[in-house]
C-alpha positions as CSV (number, residue, x, y, z in Angstrom):
1,M,-0.4,0.4,0.2
2,A,0.9,3.6,-0.6
3,K,1.9,5.7,2.4
4,P,0.5,9.1,3.2
5,L,4.1,11.1,2.9
6,E,5.1,9.2,0.3
7,G,7.7,11.0,-2.5
8,L,8.6,13.9,0.3
9,K,12.4,14.4,1.1
10,V,13.1,15.2,4.9
11,I,16.7,16.1,6.1
12,D,17.2,15.1,9.5
13,L,19.4,17.1,11.6
14,T,18.2,16.0,14.8
15,S,19.6,13.9,18.2
16,A,18.6,12.7,21.1
17,L,15.0,12.2,21.4
18,S,12.4,15.0,20.6
19,G,13.9,15.8,16.7
20,P,14.0,11.6,15.8
21,F,10.6,11.0,17.2
22,C,9.6,13.7,14.9
23,T,11.2,12.5,11.8
24,M,10.3,8.9,12.9
25,I,7.1,9.5,12.5
26,L,7.3,11.2,9.2
27,A,9.5,8.2,8.1
28,D,6.8,5.7,9.3
29,Y,4.0,7.4,7.3
30,G,6.7,7.0,3.7
31,A,8.5,10.0,3.5
32,E,12.5,9.8,3.1
33,V,14.2,10.7,5.7
34,I,17.9,11.0,5.5
35,K,19.4,11.2,8.6
36,I,22.7,13.2,9.1
37,E,24.6,12.3,12.0
38,P,28.2,13.6,13.0
39,L,31.3,11.8,12.8
40,G,31.0,10.0,16.3
41,G,27.2,9.3,15.6
42,D,24.1,10.7,17.3
43,Q,24.2,11.0,21.1
44,T,21.7,8.1,21.5
45,R,24.2,5.4,19.8
46,H,25.8,5.8,23.0
47,W,22.9,5.1,25.2
48,G,21.9,2.0,26.8
49,P,20.5,-0.6,27.0
50,M,23.2,-1.9,24.6
51,E,22.5,-5.2,22.5
52,E,25.0,-8.0,24.0
53,K,26.7,-9.1,20.9
54,S,26.7,-5.9,18.7
55,Q,27.1,-3.1,21.1
56,E,24.4,-1.2,19.0
57,S,22.3,1.2,21.0
58,A,18.1,-0.2,21.0
59,Y,17.7,3.2,21.9
60,Y,19.0,4.6,19.2
61,A,17.4,1.6,16.9
62,A,14.3,2.5,18.4
63,F,13.9,6.1,17.2
64,N,15.5,5.9,14.0
65,R,13.8,3.0,12.1
66,D,12.6,3.8,8.5
67,K,15.7,6.3,7.8
68,K,18.7,6.4,5.5
69,G,21.7,7.2,8.0
70,V,24.5,9.5,6.6
71,T,27.4,11.2,8.3
72,L,28.7,14.8,8.0
73,N,31.1,16.7,9.9
74,L,30.0,19.9,9.1
75,K,32.4,22.4,10.4
76,D,34.2,21.2,7.3
77,P,33.2,23.2,3.9
78,K,33.5,19.9,1.9
79,A,30.8,18.6,4.4
80,V,28.7,21.5,3.7
81,D,28.6,21.5,0.1
82,L,27.6,17.7,0.2
83,F,24.7,19.0,2.6
84,Y,23.9,22.0,0.5
85,E,23.8,19.0,-2.8
86,I,21.1,17.2,-1.0
87,V,19.2,20.1,0.7
88,K,18.3,21.7,-2.5
89,D,15.1,19.5,-3.9
90,A,14.5,18.6,-0.1
91,D,10.4,19.4,1.3
92,I,11.4,19.5,5.0
93,L,14.9,19.9,7.1
94,V,13.9,19.4,10.9
95,E,16.9,20.4,13.4
96,N,17.0,20.5,17.2
97,Y,20.6,22.2,17.6
98,K,20.7,24.6,20.4
99,V,19.6,28.3,19.3
100,G,22.8,29.9,17.3
101,V,24.2,26.9,16.6
102,P,22.8,26.1,12.3
103,K,23.7,30.1,11.7
104,K,27.9,29.3,13.1
105,L,27.6,26.4,10.4
106,G,26.1,28.2,7.8
107,I,22.6,25.8,7.5
108,D,20.4,28.2,9.1
109,Y,16.6,29.0,7.8
110,E,18.2,31.5,6.2
111,S,21.1,30.3,4.6
112,V,19.2,27.0,3.6
113,K,16.2,29.6,2.0
114,K,18.5,31.0,-0.4
115,V,19.0,27.6,-2.3
116,N,15.7,26.2,-1.9
117,P,13.4,29.1,-1.0
118,N,10.1,26.5,-0.3
119,I,11.7,24.5,1.6
120,I,10.1,24.0,5.2
121,Y,12.6,24.1,7.9
122,A,11.4,23.0,11.3
123,S,13.4,24.0,14.7
124,G,12.6,22.2,18.0
125,T,14.5,23.6,20.5
126,G,14.7,24.3,24.6
127,F,13.2,27.6,24.9
128,G,11.9,28.7,21.5
129,Q,14.2,31.1,19.3
130,N,12.9,34.4,21.6
131,G,13.1,35.3,24.9
132,P,15.9,36.1,27.7
133,I,17.0,32.0,28.0
134,A,16.4,31.0,24.1
135,H,20.4,30.8,24.3
136,R,20.3,28.3,27.0
137,P,21.0,24.1,26.2
138,C,17.9,21.8,27.9
139,Y,17.1,18.4,28.7
140,D,13.8,16.9,29.2
141,V,14.0,17.0,32.6
142,V,14.7,20.4,32.7
143,A,11.8,21.4,30.5
144,Q,9.7,19.7,33.2
145,A,10.8,21.2,35.9
146,M,10.6,24.7,34.4
147,G,7.1,23.9,32.5
148,G,5.3,23.0,36.0
149,I,4.7,19.6,35.3
150,F,7.3,18.3,37.8
151,N,6.0,20.1,40.8
152,L,2.5,18.4,39.6
153,T,3.9,15.1,40.1
154,G,3.9,13.2,43.0
155,Y,2.4,13.0,46.6
156,R,1.8,16.2,48.7
157,D,4.4,15.3,51.8
158,A,6.9,14.3,49.0
159,D,9.5,15.7,47.0
160,P,8.1,16.8,43.0
161,V,9.0,13.5,41.0
162,K,9.7,13.8,37.3
163,V,7.2,12.0,34.9
164,G,8.5,8.8,34.3
165,P,9.3,8.7,30.5
166,S,10.9,11.6,28.6
167,I,7.1,13.1,28.3
168,V,8.6,16.4,26.8
169,D,10.6,15.0,24.2
170,H,7.8,13.2,22.8
171,V,5.2,15.8,23.2
172,M,7.8,18.0,21.6
173,G,8.1,15.4,18.7
174,L,4.6,15.2,18.0
175,Y,4.2,19.4,18.1
176,L,7.3,19.2,15.5
177,T,5.2,16.6,13.4
178,I,2.0,18.7,13.8
179,G,4.1,22.0,12.7
180,V,5.5,20.5,9.8
181,L,2.4,19.1,8.8
182,L,0.7,22.1,9.1
183,A,3.2,24.1,6.8
184,L,3.3,21.6,4.4
185,H,-0.4,22.4,3.8
186,H,0.2,25.9,3.6
187,R,2.7,25.3,1.1
188,D,-0.1,23.2,-0.7
189,M,-2.2,26.3,-1.3
190,T,0.4,29.2,-2.1
191,G,3.6,27.3,-2.5
192,E,5.7,29.0,0.3
193,G,7.5,27.4,2.4
194,Q,8.5,28.5,6.2
195,F,10.3,28.3,9.3
196,V,8.1,26.1,12.2
197,D,9.4,27.1,15.7
198,V,8.4,24.6,18.6
199,A,10.1,24.9,22.0
200,M,10.5,22.4,25.0
201,L,9.0,24.1,27.5
202,D,6.2,25.4,25.3
203,S,5.3,22.0,24.8
204,I,5.2,20.6,28.1
205,F,3.8,24.1,29.3
206,S,0.8,23.4,27.2
207,V,-0.4,20.0,27.9
208,L,-0.7,21.6,32.2
209,E,-4.6,20.6,31.5
210,N,-6.5,22.4,34.5
211,A,-3.6,23.1,36.0
212,T,-3.2,26.7,34.7
213,I,-7.2,27.5,34.9
214,N,-6.9,26.5,38.4
215,Y,-4.1,29.4,39.0
216,T,-6.0,32.3,36.3
217,V,-9.3,31.5,37.3
218,G,-9.7,29.3,40.4
219,H,-7.0,31.6,42.1
220,F,-5.1,29.1,43.7
221,I,-1.5,27.2,43.0
222,P,-1.9,24.0,42.0
223,E,0.5,21.3,44.2
224,R,0.7,17.7,44.2
225,Q,-2.0,15.5,44.8
226,G,-0.8,11.8,43.9
227,N,-2.6,9.8,41.5
228,I,-5.8,12.6,42.3
229,D,-7.5,14.7,39.8
230,P,-8.5,18.4,41.0
231,S,-11.6,18.6,38.6
232,I,-13.1,14.6,38.6
233,T,-13.6,12.3,41.6
234,P,-13.4,9.7,42.0
235,F,-10.3,9.4,40.0
236,D,-7.4,7.8,41.6
237,A,-5.2,4.3,41.9
238,Y,-6.5,1.9,44.4
239,K,-5.1,-1.0,45.9
240,C,-6.6,-4.4,45.7
241,K,-5.5,-7.7,46.7
242,D,-2.7,-8.5,43.9
243,G,-2.2,-4.7,42.9
244,F,-3.7,-1.2,41.9
245,V,-6.5,-0.3,40.1
246,A,-7.5,3.2,38.3
247,L,-10.9,4.5,38.2
248,G,-12.2,7.0,36.4
249,V,-15.8,8.3,37.1
250,G,-16.4,11.4,35.5
251,N,-19.8,12.5,35.9
252,N,-22.9,11.4,37.7
253,N,-24.1,8.1,35.2
254,L,-21.0,6.7,35.9
255,W,-21.1,7.8,39.2
256,A,-24.7,5.8,39.8
257,K,-23.4,2.4,37.5
258,F,-20.2,2.3,39.6
259,C,-22.4,2.8,43.3
260,N,-24.8,0.2,42.0
261,K,-22.0,-2.7,40.8
262,S,-19.7,-2.0,43.8
263,G,-22.6,-2.3,46.4
264,L,-21.7,0.9,47.6
265,T,-25.8,2.4,47.2
266,Q,-25.6,4.4,50.6
267,L,-23.0,6.8,48.4
268,L,-25.7,8.1,46.0
269,D,-27.8,9.3,49.1
270,D,-25.1,11.0,50.6
271,P,-25.4,14.9,49.7
272,R,-21.7,15.2,50.0
273,Y,-21.2,13.1,46.8
274,E,-24.5,14.7,44.6
275,D,-22.3,15.8,42.0
276,N,-18.9,15.4,40.5
277,W,-17.9,18.9,41.8
278,A,-19.6,17.7,45.2
279,R,-17.1,14.7,45.3
280,T,-14.2,16.7,44.5
281,C,-14.8,18.8,47.4
282,N,-15.6,16.0,49.9
283,Y,-13.3,13.1,48.6
284,E,-10.4,13.0,51.5
285,P,-10.5,11.3,53.5
286,E,-13.8,9.3,53.8
287,L,-15.4,9.0,49.9
288,R,-11.5,7.6,49.1
289,D,-11.4,5.4,52.5
290,T,-14.5,3.7,51.6
291,I,-13.7,3.2,47.9
292,A,-10.1,1.8,48.7
293,D,-11.7,-0.1,51.4
294,W,-14.0,-1.9,48.8
295,C,-11.1,-2.2,46.3
296,S,-8.7,-3.9,48.8
297,Q,-11.7,-7.4,49.0
298,Y,-11.0,-7.9,45.3
299,T,-8.3,-8.8,42.8
300,K,-7.5,-6.7,39.9
301,A,-9.2,-8.8,37.4
302,E,-12.4,-9.0,39.5
303,I,-12.5,-5.2,39.7
304,E,-11.6,-4.6,36.0
305,Q,-14.5,-7.5,35.0
306,M,-17.4,-6.0,37.1
307,M,-16.4,-2.3,36.0
308,D,-16.4,-3.7,32.8
309,E,-19.9,-4.9,33.1
310,A,-21.0,-1.8,34.3
311,G,-19.4,0.4,31.6
312,V,-17.3,2.4,34.4
313,P,-13.5,3.4,33.0
314,C,-11.2,0.7,35.0
315,G,-8.1,-0.5,34.6
316,P,-5.6,-2.4,36.2
317,V,-1.9,-0.9,36.9
318,L,0.6,-2.7,34.5
319,N,4.3,-3.2,34.5
320,M,6.1,-2.9,31.3
321,K,6.3,-6.8,30.9
322,E,2.5,-7.0,31.8
323,A,1.7,-3.8,29.4
324,I,3.4,-5.3,26.3
325,E,1.9,-8.5,26.5
326,H,-1.7,-7.2,26.9
327,P,-4.3,-8.6,24.0
328,Q,-5.1,-5.0,23.3
329,I,-1.7,-3.6,22.5
330,K,-0.9,-6.8,20.7
331,A,-4.2,-6.3,18.6
332,R,-3.7,-2.8,17.6
333,D,0.1,-3.8,16.4
334,M,1.8,-1.6,19.0
335,M,4.6,-4.2,19.4
336,V,6.4,-4.9,16.0
337,T,10.1,-6.4,15.1
338,S,12.5,-4.8,13.4
339,H,15.0,-6.8,11.6
340,H,18.3,-5.1,12.5
341,P,21.4,-6.0,10.3
342,T,23.7,-6.5,13.5
343,M,21.4,-6.4,16.4
344,G,19.3,-9.0,14.8
345,D,15.5,-8.9,15.7
346,I,14.1,-6.6,18.3
347,D,10.9,-5.6,19.2
348,I,9.9,-1.9,19.7
349,Q,6.7,0.3,19.8
350,G,4.5,0.0,16.2
351,C,2.4,3.0,14.5
352,V,0.0,5.3,16.7
353,V,-2.0,6.6,13.9
354,K,-4.2,3.8,11.9
355,L,-5.1,4.9,8.3
356,S,-7.4,2.7,6.6
357,G,-6.2,4.0,3.0
358,T,-2.5,4.6,3.6
359,P,-1.4,3.3,6.4
360,G,2.0,3.6,8.1
361,S,4.6,0.9,8.7
362,V,8.0,-0.3,10.2
363,D,9.8,-1.5,7.3
364,E,13.4,-0.9,7.7
365,P,15.5,-0.6,10.8
366,A,17.7,1.8,11.8
367,P,20.9,2.9,9.9
368,L,24.4,1.5,10.7
369,L,26.9,4.3,11.4
370,G,27.1,6.2,7.6
371,Q,25.4,3.2,5.7
372,H,24.1,5.4,3.2
373,N,26.7,7.5,2.5
374,C,27.4,6.3,-1.2
375,E,23.4,6.0,-2.0
376,V,22.6,9.8,-0.9
377,F,25.8,11.2,-1.8
378,G,25.9,9.7,-5.2
379,L,29.6,8.1,-4.0
380,T,31.9,5.9,-5.4
381,E,33.5,3.2,-2.5
382,E,36.6,5.0,-3.5
383,E,35.3,8.5,-3.2
384,E,33.5,7.4,0.5
385,K,37.1,6.1,1.8
386,Q,38.9,9.4,0.7
387,L,36.2,11.5,2.3
388,I,36.4,9.4,5.5
389,E,40.3,9.9,5.8
390,D,40.1,13.3,5.1
391,G,37.5,13.7,8.1
392,V,34.4,14.5,6.4
393,L,32.7,11.2,6.6
394,S,32.5,8.6,8.8
395,S,31.4,4.9,8.6
396,Y,30.8,1.7,10.3
397,K,33.0,0.1,7.7
398,T,35.9,1.7,9.1
399,E,34.9,1.0,13.0
400,N,36.7,-1.6,14.7
């Protein structure tokens, strides 16, 4: 089947996670993505876990599948010339350098636009292209801290906690993808390319949901509340016989279903719990303890079955093994096998967006270092070897 982004050429100058996550999505849905790495490779080539025999990074492999890989020492004029040879007919360029670095290298938007006026140039940075701290480098943990989500995560009587995975990188990668697609649509209508500016801080700040309006409208500074939602009750995780279950009861209809199925019908006549906001204001400690006591009598599977029968949102708290092996994850092809040339078969996440006519798929493994130098730059083996000796390129072929 055809893929929706076939025919698009993407130059990928990204490293770590946020940028590669964006270009991975573009590649999964058909774009030709040419990943340009420095001579030592993307930093994530050195991030674990490392596959035991090949010592290749599974982290790198997971987020750089379906891409072609080349290397360039962009501090060398010969490398910059090679860069402009492949960028002149590209549709999209994505980079996540620190602000100012592309200009120093001579590959910033204004320079690239002179060679390719219609290009869409997407830049993902820590703090955006303007503002008093735009110049700073950034990683996920820093953006979580400054964006507000760090202080909202954890329990009241404990220190703030980072959200487990690199949530900022993923959200920013999605926003970069959205920005590119928006700019593509505009170019389709007008023929005009443009610059796309996405910041890590902006990205995580945008998904704080009701935390911002709790301050601007509710006039209080929201703090950590564990698993409780400040607007919906009950919306929490409860301990049961063999672990925890999460319940989300967001309206009076669901509240009635929950109470009737659990046998806690006395709660329906209590004026403290007559609607969602009343339940939210009167959740602790009595209502929370009542629900917790009920959950403690059953296993995860028993509660899940009862809530399924009642039509109440509920799910067990799963560890990674349980999540990967869950039949719903399998049914949705959310784990797929990538056939890597040196690592062998590895299982990684699949494509989220399911398109009926032009579905995405994971077809090719992540490239070895400089694997496609000759193909992309039109070089012979001898020419590649000479450029490697000159310090312009590098390749897995010369690695010991």
